[in-house]
N, C-alpha and C positions, 0 to 999 in steps of 0.2 A: 657898603663894604669897602669900596675904593677909598672913601674919605677916611674910614677907620684905619686902613692899611697905611695911608699917607701920614696920618698923625703918628702912628706907631714908628715908622721909619724916621721921621723927624725927631721924635723923642729919643730914639736910640742914638742918633747923631749928636743930639744935645747933651746926652750923658757920656759922650765919647766912648761908647761901647760898640765894638764890632764883633762879629762872630770869630774874628781872629784873636780875640782876647782870651779865648779858651786855651787851656794847657793842652787838651787833647789834640793829637796830630790829625784827626779825621775831621777836617773843617766842613767838607761837603755834607756829611751826615748831620752835623750840628746845625747847619743852615736849614736843612730840610726838617729837622725836628722842631726848630723854632717856627717854621711855616705851619707844621701840623698842630702846634699849640696856640697859634694865633690866627692867621688868615684862613687856615684850613678848617677852622671850627664850624663854618657854615657851608663848606664845600661838599658836594656829593660824596658819600662814603666810598664809592667805587674809584673816584679820582684819588682820594686819600689812600686807598688800598694800594694803588699803583705807586704812589709816592713812598709808602712804607716799604714796599718790596725794593724800590731803588735805594732807600736808606740802608736796608739790610745788606744788599749786594755791595753798595759803596763801602760800608763798614768792613765787610769781609775782605774786599779787594784791597783796601788801603791799609789794613792791619798787617804789616809786614811780618811781625813776629807775635804770635799768639801766646798770651800768658794763660795757663790753665786756670788760674784763680779768677780770671775775668769772667769765665763762663759760669752759668748757673750749675747747680748740682746735676749729676747724670739722671737722678730720679725725677727732678723737675722737668728736664728735657723729654724724658720718656713719657711722663704724664701729659705734657703738652701735645706730643704726637698722638697719644691715645685719645685725648679729648677731641683733637682735630679730626681724627679718623672717625670717631663716633658722630661728630657733627655732620660730616660728609655723608656717611652711610645713612644716618637717621633722615637727613633731608632728601636724599635720592630715593630711598625706599618709600617714605611717606608721600612724596609728591610725584612719584613716577606715574601713577594713574589717578592723580587728583588735580582738579582745577583749582587755581588760586587767583586772587585779585592781583592784577599786575602792579597796582599801586603799592602792594605789600609783598613784593617779590621775595620769596624765601631764599633764593639763591644769592641775591644781593645781601640779605641778612647773614647768610653763611660766610660769604667772602669777608664781610665786615668783622664778624666775630673771630675768624681765623687770623686776620691781619693784625689784630691786637696782640696775638701771641708773637707774631713776627716783629712787631714794634718792640715788645718787651725783650726779645732776644737781641735785637739791634742795640738797645740801650745797655743791655748787660755786656755785650761785646765791647762797646765803646770805652768802658772802664773810666768814666769821668771822675776827676778828682772831686773832693768835697767843695773846693772853690768853683769848679766847673758846674757842679750840680746847682749850687746857690745862684751862680750867674745865669744859668739856663732858666731857672725858675723866675728870677727877677726880670730878666729880659722878656720872657713870655708874659709876665704880669703887667709890664708897661702897656701892653695892648688894651688892658682894661680901661685905661684913661680915654682911649678913643671910643670904646664901647659906651662909656659914661656920656661923652659928648654927643654921640649919636642919639642916645636915649633922651637927653635933655632937648636936643633939636626936635625930636619927635613930639615931645610934650608941647613945645612952643608952636610947632606946626599944627597940631591937633587942638590947640587951646584947651588942653585937658587939665584937670586938677592935678596939683603936685603929687598927690598920693594915689593917682590913678595907676592901674597895673601897667608896668613897663616891661617891654620885651627887647627893646633896642635892636641889635642885629640878629637876635634869635627869633625863631618863629613862635616861641611860647614863653610866657613870663617865668614859668618854673625853670626853664633852661637857664635863663638869665640869673635867677636867684641861686641855683645850684652852682653855676659857674662862678658867680661873685663870691659865694661862700667858700669855695675851694681856693680862689686867689687870696681871699682874706686870711684863711688859715695857713696857707703856704708862706705868707709874709709876716704874720703877726708875731711869732715867737723868736725869730732871729734877731739877736741884739746887734750883730755886725752886718752892715750893708755894703755891698760892692758898688751899687749904683748910688746916685745922689740921695742923701738922707731925706731931703725935701720931697723928692719923687717917691721914695719908699713910703713916707708918711701919707702922701697923697693917694697912693695905691691902696693902703690900708683903709683910709677914710672913705674914699669913693666906693671901694668894694662893699663896705658896710652899708653905705647909703643905698647902693644898688640892691643889696639884699632886702632892705626895707621897701624900696620902690617897686620891686618885683611882686611884693605881697605873696611870696611863695612860702607857704607853711612848711613845705619840705625843707627849704633852705633854712628857715628859722629853727626847725628841730635840729638840723645839722650843726648850726652855730651854737645852739644851747648845749648839745652833747660835747662839742669841741671845748667850749668854755669850762664845762664841768671837769673835763680831764685836765686842762691846763691848771685850773684852780686847785684841784686836789693833789696834783703832783708838784705844786710849787711850795716854796718855803713860806714861813709866816709873813715875812716882809713883802714878798710878792703878792700874797693873798690880800693883804691890806691895801696894796697898790691897786690891784684889780677891782676890789670893792669900791674904793674911792673913785676910781676912773669911771666905773659903771654908774655910780650915784650921780656924779657930775654930768656925765653925758646925758643921762636920763632927765635930769633937771633942766639942762639946756634945751634938749629936744622938746620937752613938755612946754616950756615957756614960748618957744618959737613956733611950734606946730601943734598947739593944743587942740584945735578943732580937727585937724587932719588925723592926729593920733587917736582921738575919740572915735572918729569915723572908721579908722582902720581897726580899732578894737571891736567895734560893733559888727563890722562886715566880714572880717577875716579870722578873728580869734574866737569870739563868742559863737559864731556860726559853725566852727569846727566840731562842735558837739550838738549841733541842731540837725536832726534827721530830716527836717523840712527843707533844709538848704540843699540845692541840687548837687553842689560840689561834694558835700558830705555823704548824702544818700547814694550818689553814683559810685563813690569810692567803696562804700560798704557792699553795694550790689556787685561791683566788679570783682571784689575779693571772693564773694560767695560764688560767682560764676566761675572764676578760676579754680576754686576748690572742687566744684561740680565736674568741670572738664577733667581735672586731674584724677578724680575718683573713677572716672570712666576710662581713663587711659594712663594708668599709674606708671607702668614701667618705662615705656618709650615716648610718652607724650603725644601731642598732635602736630608737632613740627614747628620750626622757626616761623615767626610772624603769622601764626594761624589763629590767634585769639579772636580777631574781629569776625572771621567766618564761623568759628566754632561757637561763639557766644550767641549767634543767631539761632542756633538749634535749641537753645534753652529759653525758658519763659522769663526773660529779664527785660525790663524796659529802662533805657537810659536817656538822660537829657541829651547827650551827644550821641549821634548814630555812627560816628567815625572813630571810636576809641579802639586803638589797635593793641593796647596792653592793659593789664589789670592794676597798674599803678602800684605794684609791689614787685621788686626785682626777683625775689626768691620764689614767689608764686608763679611769676612769668616763666622762670626757669623750669620749675616743676611741671607746669602746664604744657610748655612747648617741647622740652627735652625729656620729660619723664624723670622718675627717680634715678635711673641709671645715669643719665646725662648730668643731672643736678649734683649727684655724689661725686662723679668724676671731676666736674668743674670745681667743686668745693675742695676736694682732696688736693687738686693741683695748686690752688691758691694757698692752702694751708702749708703744703710742702715748700712752696716758694718762700713763705714767711719764715718757716723753721730753719731753712738753710741760708738765710741772709746773715752775713757776718757783721754788717755795719750797724743794724738795729738803731737807726736814727729815731729818737723819740718824737721829734717834730713830725716826721713823715708817718709814724705809727699812729699818732693822734689824728692826722688827716685821713688815714685809711679807716680808722674806726668811725670817723664822721661820715665817710662814704657808706659804711655798713648801716649806720643809723638812717641815712637818707634813703637807702634802698628799701626800707620798710614802707615808704610812701611814694616811691618813684622808680624809674628804670635805673639800672646800675651797670649792667654788662653790655648793653647794646644801644647806647645813645651817644653817638660819636662825640659831640661837643663837650660832654662831661666824662665819658668813659676813657677817653684818651689820657685824661689826668689820673684816673684810677691806676692805669698801667704804668704811668710815669712814676707815681708814688710807690707802687710795688717794686719797680726797678731800683728806686733810690733808697728804700728802707735799709 
């Protein structure tokens, strides 16, 4: 982590970009947000929760004159209060007389989910210009170069095959894959770059390589959905360009990594439909378990971070005994918060989207990519990727 942070700072200096390059007058908040989107990705959620509260207070304190247009709609703010209240009451009521595994402390999960709302409010108040938003995304994306270097050093140290599953600074290859897919999508469509074009191209290229090296099928699905949206919304000339680029890259990759790609195809793509594969059979079993738990606790759910303990009550056998979520963001929300919490959360996000005036298509595409990845992974409460979800929601 220290090496990754050092590489990040050196690259920022090399690009002659400082936090003071932002037009926004609230420099302290910008610095902290950059921390949350980079070094903070693997830091304990409670520490980041404190940082987010400081960001919000700093933003409010330094904003001498508030512009009413800066704030989200009144309806969105009320819905955020309602969801937060529901989360607090649901957690207190369910766990007041219930033992829980300290490793999956529901109150920590509660704090984490509520602070995403505070982070969203802070970004909304900052009222960053379009240039500021692009600079923030690009400066945060530079961190991926350090992540890539750490990942490659890990391969060298372990003397692993090039296409072995990589997790780099993250604890799980899926997190690396999803993070890399997000960074790729956030940088791919912008034709104008504030940072060095060579660095920008490097970020796009390395993020795509990390998506492959993570062997995360979740990330692959996200990238496919993203490319489909970009392709169908582009003009005919752009479509031809994307087709040609895809064919050329595929051809080059096939020539250089023929054996590795064949192995990848056999172990990660074909097995996605093989029920004898533990990864596939476990995911199907986890979905069934989440549905069973939801059926027995439809309205209020079984509480935040309760899946691991609840699934033990049902006759399911999994390859991993420490799976704390059903690998589906929507089923996890239904199982943990019930139909009432799920609908409140959904209505809040839809309301935020409806009342956004900017409607930046680039960010909308990334948001839809998030929704697609949520079908096979966590979406609302996995800090290292969820923080980007709320960043995108604030920037749309």
